[in-house]
N, C-alpha and C positions, 0 to 999 in steps of 0.2 A: 144374516138370521139373526133369529135371536137364540136367545139361551138355550130356552128350552127347547127348539128344534134341533141343534147340534144335541141336545142330549137323547132327544129321538132316534138322532139317527146311529148315534154310540150303541143304544141298546139295542138299535134295528143291528146295525155289526155284530154285539153280542149276543143276540139270537135268544133275550129276556123282553120280546113285548107281545102284546095280543093281538089277538087277528085284528081289532080296529087301529091301534098305531101300527102293528104292519103296514094295511093300506095306506093309512096317514103318510107313513115314511115311504112307501113307493110312490106316490101320488107327486109326494114333496122332490125326491129324487127324478120323478119324468119333467117336472115344472122349471124346475130351480136350477141354472147351470153353478150356482155357486154350492149350491146343496152337495152337487155331484163330485164338484172339486173337493170340498170339506171332506165326503164321504172317501174321495180315492186317496187322501190325506192320511184318513184315518187307515184305510186298509193298508197303507204302505207300514205306519209306524205299528199296527197289530201285529204285520208278518214280518217285522225286524225284531220284535220282539219275540213272537212266535219261534222264530229260528236262533234266539240265542242260546246258549248252554244253561243247563237247569242241576243246579247242583242238591242236593239234601241236605239242608241244613241242621245243625244241632239242633239237643235237647234245651239246652240253655242261651240260645241266640237271640232270644226274644227279651230273659234278663240283662245279657250281655249289651244288644242296643239301651235299653234304657238305662243301663250304667252309663254309659258310652255318653247319654244325654244329660245325664244330671250332671257328669264332670264339665261338659261342656255349659251346663246354666251357673255354674258354679264357677267357672273360668271369665264368664263372661260379667257373671257379679262382683268377683273381685276387680276387672278389669274397671268397670264403672266407681267403683269403691274409690281405687290408684288415680283414676282423671279427678275424682272431687278433693283427694285428701293431699295427694303430693306437691301441688303445687302450695297450699298451706304449709306440708313439712318444710318444703324449699325456703321459702319466705321464712319461718321461724328459725331456720338453719341460720342463714343468712343475717338476719338482723342481726346478733350480738357483734357480728364484726364489725357491719359496717356503723354500729353505735361504737364501737373500738376507733374505729377509723375515724368519724365526724369529731371524737374527743382528741383524739391525738394531733387533727388539724387545728381544730380551734386552740389547744394548748400551743403550738405552735404561733400561733397566729398571736394569741395574746401575750406569750413569752418570748417577744421576739428580741433580746438583746440589744442596747443600744451603740454606737459605732463608736470603739475605739477613742477614735479621733474628739469624739466629742467629751468622752470622759476625762480623759488628761489632756488637752490641745496645749502645745507652749505659747505663752505667752512674751514674746522677743520686747523688747524696747521699751520694756514697762517704766514707764518714770517715777518719779517720789512720788506726785498724786494720786498716780492709780494705787503705789505700793499703799499708802495712806489709806487710800479705800478698801483696799482689800483687807488692810488689818484692820478695818473697823468692826464693830460691835455688828452692824447690819448684816457683815458679808457670811456672819454663824451660821445662820440657818437653810440658806443655800447649800454651804456646803455639805452639813448635816445630811438634807435631804440628797443629795447626790450620794453620800454614802450609804445611805439606807438603799436606794434604790439599787446599788451596785451588789449590796449583799442579797438582797430578795432575787436579782435575776441569779446569782450562783448557785441560791440555795433551789430556783427552779428546775435549773440545769441537773442539779445534785438528784433531786427526785427526779426528772426525766429520765435519767441516767438509770437511776433506781427501780425505776418500774419496769423498763426495758429487759434489765435482769431479773425483776420477777416474771416478767412474760414471758421467757427462756425454758425456767426454772417448772412455771406454770406448764407451759408447751411439753416440757420431757416428762412430765409427770401425770399429764393428762392423756398421754399417747401410750404410756406405760399402763395407765387404768384403762385406756380404752382397747387396749390388742384381746384380751379376749371377751368383751363385747362383742369386738369385730367379728370374732370368730364364728361367736354364736349368732351374731347375725347371717354371717354368709352362711350359716350349715340351714338356716330358716329360709332365707332367700331360697336357696337349691330344693327346696321341701315345696316353696310355695309359688316358683316359677312357672312349670309348667301349667298352674292352674292358672296363670296372669298372659301369658306369651305363646302360651297351643303349645311348646315344644315337650308334647306327650308322648310315650311309647307305648301302648296300651298289649298285651296278648294278643295275638292274630288269632281269629276262633276255628276252630277245623272244623268248616263247612264244605269240605270237599278238595281233593289237590286235584291241578296245583292253584285252585282258584286261593286269592286270598280277601280281603276287606281294604281296601287301599285307602276310599274316604268314610271319613272325614282325617284320615290319620296325618300328619305329616311329619317329615324327617323320620320314616322307619325306618331301622335297619335294613339295607337289603341283603347282607349278607347269609341270614339263614333262608332266603327265599333261593339262593343260586344252587343248591343242592336239589331242590325238587326236580323231580321226572315232570318235565313238561312232556305232553301227546298233542300233537295236533295232526288235523288230518291234511296229507301232503297238499303243497299249494307248488302249481305248477308256471312257473313266468312263461307268457303267451311271446315274448320273443325268442326264447331257446326251446320252441314245441317243434316236435320230429318225430319220428318214428318211434322212436327208443323212450319219448314221453309217454304216445297214446299205447304202447305195451306196457307201462307203467301203470296205466289209468285203468286199463282192460283188467290186469291182475288183481285190483282192489275186490272184485266183485262180478257179478250178472246184472244186478239189478242197482245201480248207483244215483245219485247224487252230486250233479258237478253246479257247484254253486259259484257262479260267473259272474267279474266287476267290469262294466264296460260304461261307455263313455255316453252315449246315447241309444237308447232304446230304441228306440224305430229304424237307426240305422245299421243298429246290430241284427236287428229281425232280418232284413233286409240282405244281409251277407249270409242267417243261416238259411232262411228259402232258396237262397240261389245256392248253396251248399248242396242240399236237400232235392232241390231239382235236378242239379250233375248226377247225384246217384240214381235218379227215378224213385225217391219215395214222396209221396202222396200226402199232402198235409194240409189240416186243415186251421185258417185263423178267425179267432172269436171276433164277431161282427163290435162286441162292446169295445176288447181291445183295440180295436182301430178305431173306432171314434173317439177313443179316448185322444190318441196321439194325435186325430184330424184336429184336437181341444188342442192341443199342442201340452198334456198334463202328462208327468212323466209316472209313472207307477212302475212296480215291480210285476215281472208274469214271468208264469212257466212256460215251457216250451217239452212236451211231453212224447219219447220216441220208443219205440217199442218192437219186437221181434228183428234186432240186427242180428246178423251173423258177425263175427270174428273180422271177416274181411270187410262186413258192409261198416261196422262200427269203425274201424281203423279208417278205411277211404275216407268216410264220412267228416271225422275229425281233422285229416289232413285237409279235406276239400276246403273245411270251413277255416282253416288256417291261412289258407293260400289266396282264398276269396278275402280275406280282411286284410292281408300284406300284400295283395299285389299293387299297390299305389302307394307303397310305403319310401318309394326314392321321389317319387315326386313331392308327396303331401302328407307328412309325417303323420297331421293330425286326425287322420283318415281313419286310422287304425284303431278300433272300437274298443275290441276286449283285452283288456288289461292282463288279468290272472284266472286261474280256475282252481277251487280247493273242490276236492274232490275225496267222496267218504262215500261209505254204504247206507242206503236209506234207511229208516226208522220205522216202526209198526204206528207208531202215529201219522207220520208220514203216509206213510202208504193207506192208511185210512182214510187223512183228508183228503187225499188226490182222490179215491174214490167218492168220496160223496161232493167234490167239485167238480168230475164228469158225471154223477149220476152213475154211477156203474157201481156193482156191486165188489165188496172188497176183497172177495173170494173170485173174481175175475179176472183179477190184476195178479202181476206176476211176484211169486215168492222172495222175499228177501232172499233168503238164501236158496236160489233155485240149482238144483240137480238134476241131471238126467233122469227119469224116472226108471225102477228096476221091476223088469216084468218078474210076478209074478201073481202062479196061476188059486193060490188062494180067496184074494178080494177083489173086487172092481179098485181099482185106480181113481186117483182125486179128480183126475181130467175126464177118464170115462164117467163116472158119474155126473160131471158137468154137464156134457153131452148130453145125456141123456134126461138130464132135468129139461135143457131147452128144446130139445124135442118134445117132452110131453106137454109145455107152454105153446109151442107152434112155432119157436123159432131157428132160422136158418143158422145151421154151425156154417161158420165162413173159417177157411183156414188161414193159420197165423201168416199175414202179412204183414211186412214191414210199413209203416204209416205213424206221422207223426199230428200232433197238435199243440196248437200255442194259447193260451189264455190269462184271461187276468183273474187271480183271486179273489171273486165277490161273492157274497154269501146271496146272491140272486138265484132263481131257480137256472136252470141249466140251459142256453140260448140254444137257436136252432142249429147254429154252428156245430154246438157241443153235442146237441139232439144227435145231430145226422154222425158225427163221430163215433158216438155211444151205438148206432144202429148197425155200421161200419166195421166196429169192433169186432177182430176174430177173436180167434182160437191164440193159447200164450204158450208160445213155445219154450219149454225149458230148459234147453240148449242154448238159447237166443240171448242177446245183451238188451237191456231196455236202462233207458235215460232217463231222468227228469231234472230237468234245467232250468237255475232259478238266476234270471238276471236281475241283478241291480243297478240301474242306470245312475249315474252321477247326476242327468238332467235329463 
């Protein structure tokens, strides 16, 4: 695929294409398997982003981000300067010590004193002739040379000892003089270190509790975050799923979103289908979702179940648990579902569900469904909806339990979805409705 085709599919997913571009994108999806795979990956990423938690940013959040970027740029600049000048500074610091050591070594080699045996060696058994030769005038220059050499060596030794003492005094005075400079350099480094090493701690922006901006902050003090009140939807582990857990789920509301983490999407659907058959709940499988599974393409998919009584909902969830864990003793990896996150449905999710199913949003269950109150003053919303259907020539179907599984693509509703839409009955306000979002690992 070319980059232009990828951009076309991305724009098609976002719904910002012209009719000609829409026709090109649909033709590309029909003719190219690579395009369909790329589009499936786009849909999965879009769903993950869509269902992330949204936070209201503060008014100065943009300024805060710009300030962080500037600090990061200054830190990178200082790091580049240090990489350039630190080796030169280290070399300049070590150069006087190297020169001093070289001078000391050369002075030791050049001023090494002669052996005392050579200076005053005994001369036993000296005869009269040797005494006469030594007392001769020509022996005096040699004696004067040796004496001057000894004096030179002694002066060099004395100078060396004086230099050592002077070096010790110079080191003591230098340490005394450099002590305040060292404190000043330490204070300066404590100010520059956050820019050089990145060990800095900016203020956490107030963009909504309990979310905090963690990237690109390192070494952030976590003690202030321990006092935050974190409110997350309840997560139910699948291994400890029983009737008590089911009652907790049903207590969350009548129109719920069950965010399910599973291993394999197709195998999980087989267990869901089997549990629905046990409860005699009719289900429609979207043909496009089946096509994706036949092509070994993993995708996030939805299962919408409506008009369940409390007993039906409880029995169905328990049947799904039994169907998924009945082979646990023989083959533990066969268990597909890992955990379930339960929360009430949001208004935008309800509207999105109506768009995917091709149903008016008003024909879907209400978010806070309560039994209708009998009143003789005005017609209820359910009665008005029935009258509208009668006026348009539509049949009024009873509110029966049914389910549909589909992939969240922005195509026009398929034939299977259209069949579910035609068979969509009345919504029972006293029933339970579930929107299951399955997120497979593969």
